[in-house]
C-alpha positions in Angstrom: 0.0 0.0 0.0 1.0 3.6 -0.5 1.0 6.2 2.2 -2.0 8.0 0.8 -5.0 8.6 3.0 -7.4 5.6 3.3 -10.5 5.2 1.2 -13.7 4.6 3.3 -16.2 2.1 1.9 -19.5 0.7 3.2 -21.7 -2.3 2.3 -25.5 -1.9 2.2 -28.2 -4.5 1.7 -25.9 -7.4 2.6 -26.4 -10.7 4.3 -23.7 -12.7 6.0 -20.9 -13.0 3.4 -20.9 -16.8 3.0 -18.8 -16.6 -0.1 -16.4 -13.9 1.2 -17.8 -11.3 -1.2 -17.0 -8.4 1.2 -13.4 -9.5 1.6 -13.0 -10.0 -2.1 -14.4 -6.5 -3.0 -12.2 -4.9 -0.3 -9.1 -6.5 -1.6 -10.1 -5.8 -5.2 -10.4 -2.1 -4.4 -6.9 -2.2 -2.8 -5.6 -3.4 -6.1 -7.6 -0.9 -8.1 -6.7 2.2 -6.0 -3.4 1.1 -4.4 -4.6 2.6 -1.2 -5.7 1.3 2.2 -9.4 0.5 2.4 -11.4 1.0 5.6 -14.8 -0.5 6.0 -17.4 1.7 7.7 -20.4 0.2 9.4 -22.3 3.3 10.5 -24.8 4.8 8.0 -24.5 8.3 9.6 -21.1 8.8 8.0 -20.4 9.7 4.4 -18.0 7.4 2.6 -16.0 7.4 -0.6 -17.6 4.2 -2.0 -20.7 2.3 -1.2 -21.4 -1.2 -2.5 -25.1 -2.1 -2.6 -26.7 -5.5 -3.3 -30.1 -7.0 -3.4 -29.6 -9.4 -0.6 -32.0 -7.6 1.7 -35.0 -5.4 1.2 -33.8 -2.0 0.2 -35.2 1.3 1.3 -37.9 3.3 -0.5 -36.9 6.0 -3.0 -36.4 9.4 -1.6 -39.6 11.4 -0.8 -38.8 13.9 -3.5 -38.6 11.2 -6.1 -41.8 9.6 -5.0 -43.5 13.0 -5.0 -42.3 13.7 -8.5 -43.7 10.4 -9.8 -47.0 11.1 -8.1 -47.4 14.6 -9.5 -46.3 13.6 -13.1 -48.1 10.3 -13.3 -51.4 11.9 -14.5 -49.8 14.6 -16.7 -49.6 14.2 -20.5 -46.7 12.0 -21.3 -46.4 10.7 -17.8 -43.2 10.3 -15.9 -39.9 11.1 -17.7 -38.0 7.9 -16.9 -35.2 9.0 -19.2 -34.0 10.9 -16.1 -32.3 8.2 -14.1 -33.1 10.0 -10.8 -36.7 8.9 -11.2 -36.1 5.3 -12.1 -38.5 2.8 -10.4 -35.5 0.4 -9.9 -33.4 0.2 -6.8 -31.4 3.4 -6.3 -28.3 4.3 -4.2 -29.3 5.4 -0.7 -26.8 8.3 -0.8 -24.1 9.5 1.5 -21.4 8.1 -0.8 -19.2 9.7 -3.4 -19.4 6.7 -5.6 -22.1 4.0 -5.7 -21.5 0.5 -7.0 -24.2 -2.1 -7.4 -23.1 -5.7 -6.9 -24.9 -9.0 -7.4 -23.6 -12.5 -7.7 -27.2 -13.8 -8.1 -29.6 -13.7 -11.0 -30.5 -10.0 -10.4 -29.8 -7.7 -13.3 -28.3 -4.3 -12.7 -31.0 -1.8 -11.9 -31.4 1.3 -14.0 -30.5 4.5 -12.1 -27.8 6.8 -10.9 -25.1 4.1 -10.3 -21.5 4.8 -11.1 -20.8 1.1 -11.8 -22.2 -2.4 -11.7 -20.4 -5.6 -10.9 -22.6 -8.5 -12.0 -23.0 -11.7 -14.0 -24.6 -9.8 -16.8 -22.7 -9.5 -20.1 -24.4 -6.3 -21.2 -22.2 -3.2 -20.8 -25.1 -0.9 -19.8 -23.5 2.2 -21.1 -20.0 1.0 -20.1 -20.9 0.9 -16.4 -21.2 -2.9 -16.0 -18.3 -5.2 -15.4 -18.6 -9.0 -15.7 -17.8 -10.6 -12.3 -19.5 -14.0 -12.0 -20.1 -15.4 -8.5 -17.7 -18.4 -8.9 -14.7 -16.1 -9.3 -15.3 -15.0 -5.8 -16.6 -18.1 -4.0 -14.9 -20.9 -5.8 -11.5 -19.9 -7.0 -8.2 -18.4 -5.8 -8.5 -15.6 -8.4 -7.7 -12.9 -5.7 -6.6 -14.9 -2.6 -6.4 -18.5 -1.6 -9.6 -19.7 0.1 -11.6 -22.7 0.9 -14.9 -22.9 -0.9 -17.7 -22.4 1.7 -20.0 -24.7 -0.1 -17.6 -27.5 -1.0 -15.3 -27.5 2.0 -12.2 -27.7 -0.2 -9.8 -25.2 -1.8 -10.3 -24.7 -5.5 -7.4 -23.4 -7.5 -7.6 -22.0 -11.0 -4.5 -23.9 -12.2 -6.3 -27.2 -11.2 -9.5 -26.2 -13.1 -7.3 -25.6 -16.2 -5.7 -29.1 -16.1 -6.9 -32.5 -17.3 -7.1 -35.3 -14.8 -7.1 -39.1 -14.6 -10.5 -40.4 -13.3 -11.4 -44.0 -12.7 -15.0 -45.1 -13.7 -14.8 -48.2 -11.5 -14.2 -46.1 -8.4 -17.6 -44.5 -8.7 -20.3 -47.1 -8.2 -23.2 -44.8 -7.6 -25.1 -42.9 -10.2 -25.9 -39.3 -9.1 -25.9 -37.0 -6.2 -27.6 -33.6 -5.8 -27.3 -30.8 -3.3 -30.4 -28.7 -3.5 -31.4 -25.8 -1.3 -34.2 -24.4 -3.5 -36.7 -26.5 -5.3 -36.8 -24.6 -8.6 -39.1 -26.6 -10.9 -36.6 -27.4 -13.7 -34.3 -29.1 -11.1 -37.1 -31.3 -9.8 -38.2 -32.2 -13.4 -34.7 -33.2 -14.2 -34.4 -35.3 -11.0 -37.6 -37.1 -11.9 -36.4 -37.8 -15.5 -32.9 -38.8 -14.5 -34.2 -41.1 -11.7 -35.3 -43.5 -14.5 -31.6 -44.2 -15.0 -30.6 -44.8 -11.4 -31.0 -43.6 -7.8 -30.3 -39.9 -7.2 -29.3 -39.2 -3.6 -30.5 -35.7 -2.7 -29.0 -33.6 0.1 -29.8 -30.1 1.3 -32.8 -28.1 2.4 -35.1 -29.7 -0.2 -34.4 -33.2 1.3 -34.6 -32.1 4.9 -31.7 -34.4 5.6 -28.9 -32.0 6.2 -28.4 -28.5 7.5 -27.1 -25.7 5.3 -24.0 -25.5 7.4 -23.2 -29.1 6.6 -22.7 -28.3 3.0 -19.0 -28.6 3.6 -19.5 -32.4 3.4 -20.3 -32.1 -0.3 -16.8 -33.1 -1.4 -16.6 -36.3 0.8 -20.2 -37.3 0.0 -19.6 -37.1 -3.8 -16.6 -39.4 -4.0 -18.7 -42.5 -4.9 -20.8 -40.9 -7.6 -20.3 -40.6 -11.3 -22.4 -37.5 -11.7 -23.3 -34.4 -9.6 -26.5 -32.5 -10.5 -25.5 -28.8 -10.9 -28.3 -26.8 -12.3 -28.3 -23.0 -12.0 -31.3 -21.2 -10.5 -32.1 -19.7 -13.9 -31.0 -19.8 -17.5 -29.5 -16.5 -18.5 -26.4 -15.7 -20.5 -23.4 -15.2 -18.2 -25.2 -16.4 -15.0 -22.6 -18.9 -13.8 -22.3 -19.6 -10.0 -20.2 -22.0 -8.0 -22.4 -25.0 -9.0 -20.5 -26.4 -12.1 -17.1 -25.6 -10.6 -17.7 -27.4 -7.3 -19.4 -30.3 -9.0 -16.4 -30.8 -11.2 -14.0 -30.4 -8.3 -15.6 -33.5 -6.7 -14.1 -35.6 -9.5 -17.6 -36.4 -10.9 -19.1 -35.3 -14.2 -21.4 -32.3 -13.6 -24.9 -32.5 -15.0 -25.3 -28.8 -15.7 -27.9 -26.3 -16.9 -26.6 -22.9 -17.6 -25.3 -20.5 -20.3 -21.7 -19.4 -20.5 -21.4 -17.4 -23.7 -18.2 -15.8 -22.4 -16.7 -19.3 -23.0 -14.9 -19.9 -19.7 -16.5 -23.4 -19.1 -15.2 -26.3 -21.2 -18.5 -27.8 -22.4 -16.8 -31.2 -22.9 -16.1 -31.4 -19.1 -19.8 -31.7 -18.3 -23.1 -32.5 -19.8 -25.1 -29.3 -20.2 -28.9 -29.7 -20.7 -28.8 -26.2 -22.3 -27.0 -27.7 -25.2 -29.8 -30.2 -26.0 -33.1 -29.6 -27.7 -35.1 -31.3 -25.0 -34.8 -32.8 -21.5 -35.4 -36.2 -23.1 -32.3 -35.8 -25.3 -30.3 -34.7 -22.3 -31.3 -37.8 -20.3 -30.5 -40.1 -23.3 -27.0 -38.7 -23.4 -26.5 -39.1 -19.6 -27.7 -42.7 -20.0 -25.2 -43.3 -22.8 -22.3 -41.8 -20.8 -23.3 -43.5 -17.6 -23.2 -46.9 -19.3 -19.8 -46.5 -20.9 -16.5 -46.3 -19.0 -14.8 -44.8 -22.1 -17.4 -42.0 -22.5 -17.6 -41.2 -18.8 -13.8 -41.0 -18.4 -13.6 -38.9 -21.6 -15.8 -36.3 -19.9 -14.4 -36.6 -16.4 -10.7 -36.3 -17.6 -11.4 -32.9 -19.2 -10.2 -29.6 -17.6 -13.2 -27.5 -16.5 -12.0 -24.2 -17.9 -11.3 -23.3 -21.5 -10.3 -19.7 -20.6 -8.3 -18.6 -17.6 -10.2 -15.9 -15.7 -8.5 -12.6 -15.0 -9.4 -9.5 -13.1 -7.7 -7.2 -15.6 -10.9 -5.8 -17.2 -12.5 -5.4 -13.8 -9.5 -3.4 -12.5 -9.3 -1.2 -15.7 -13.0 -0.5 -15.6 -13.1 0.4 -11.9 -10.0 2.6 -12.3 -11.8 4.6 -15.0 -14.9 5.0 -12.8 -12.9 5.8 -9.6 -10.2 7.9 -11.3 -10.7 10.8 -8.8 -9.6 8.4 -6.0 -6.4 7.3 -7.7 
């Protein structure tokens, strides 16, 4: 760090940082600004940068904005939403020099008076949005070595880039799934895949394990050929820890997600999004499950086709926060 005065930041609309998002963003800013970063908890103090998320219910728009909408809603032409100040989306709460919206979940950046967005979305939104998928933070050593909070094992990018030597005969069981939320597409897939073999389900849906016991995921998966790893939603760029951690168990991920940025090696998993129907997806899983050669061909593949880097994130944030450099 340099000897410059520190930069004060605050996090708003945040839950407990299971995936170390706060630590990651703090260290990221240190790299961006080359200055000490101090996290402020109080909301009575003005700060240099405020990160806001959608993890908790956010406050209502300012009274002046709500009054403006009320007065103009019945006038000819209605409300002028071209003025970002009057957006109906989530807005910064103020008391910060720069406001940055962050989400690792399937929540698109809200329109409004934001200086920057950090999200899974691939749209630039006027040059303000920077692609930062959740798995870069929770399930890699991109910025600092860490144990994945969901897998209970450290995941290194260099390992994700390398092929491996799996053994089909070591994995006698068919498929395991760790499901916290019962999104319909997951449940449909489990029903369809269950025709091929027994699927052992863990997590809140099964009521057989606590969320905090998710660290057993790695050990529990060692006997299985496949790990179900469906995203919560199908949207370009929305890639979480799910395919990464499924692959890290040594199994073949049964995935459902879109990665147009091209980081995920599609040969390392079986992605239902690449098939015309769930039936075609299940047929392919049956084929791979019944063939040692096919299963090992998938399981031996490196997960990543492209090595992730924070270069674009750093350059973009330096442009936005140039006054703090």
